[in-house]
C-alpha angles and dihedrals in degrees: 000000000000093000093053091052092047091050090049093050093047092047090052091046094051091045093051092046093049092049090053091050091048093050097054112112125230092251092055098045097098094055094048094044095052094046092044092049089053093050092043090053093048093047091051093045095050093039090054094047092046091047092054092045091052091049090056092045090051091053090046092049091050090049093047091047092050093046101038105011094238095158099030094102092052092046092049092051092050092045091050092049093048092045091052091050093048092046090049090052092046094240117152117225141169109249094210093052091045091051093048093047094047091051093047097045096040091054091046092049091047091051092048092052090045088052092051091050094047091046092053091047090050093049091051093046092051096033089233105171116178093187097055098079089044090056092233118144092354094170094051110051092170092079091049091052092047092049091047090051092049090051090050092047094046092060139241100307097061089049090053091046093049093055095036091057092045092049093049091052089050092052091049092050091050091048092051091046090052091049092053093055 
């Protein structure tokens, strides 16, 4: 359920951004390009830094859990809940594989949510709003800051995708405009 909503929100975001790119006039292109390049660079920079930081935190968390068992209680509760569900459904499973997968995916999910949170905090602290130069939600900058933070927290690839899609839409709009002349 969460993944369908996330996909829907991202699809709407990419669609709105690409429409804004496509609607920019030729006289305004320089202003938008310079501001967008600045935001694109900052998003990539902070996404890369945050990604590396989270990789180190993930290694540290795995080490601390192995050494001191900091997350063992959480892992055991999740493993128990999943085991009960699988048993209730009559699905056979390997307990060792289940345990390893729960540990791996729980830690990965935790790090991803931590990344989203840190990205949003960073976007608010630096007032980095990806929607501002696109003239989307101009009266409510909070959503632009949240979306910027989520892009930072999601990593480098979503930042590339966001701007790649917007740039392609802009090229198509220019091509169709040139064809109509």
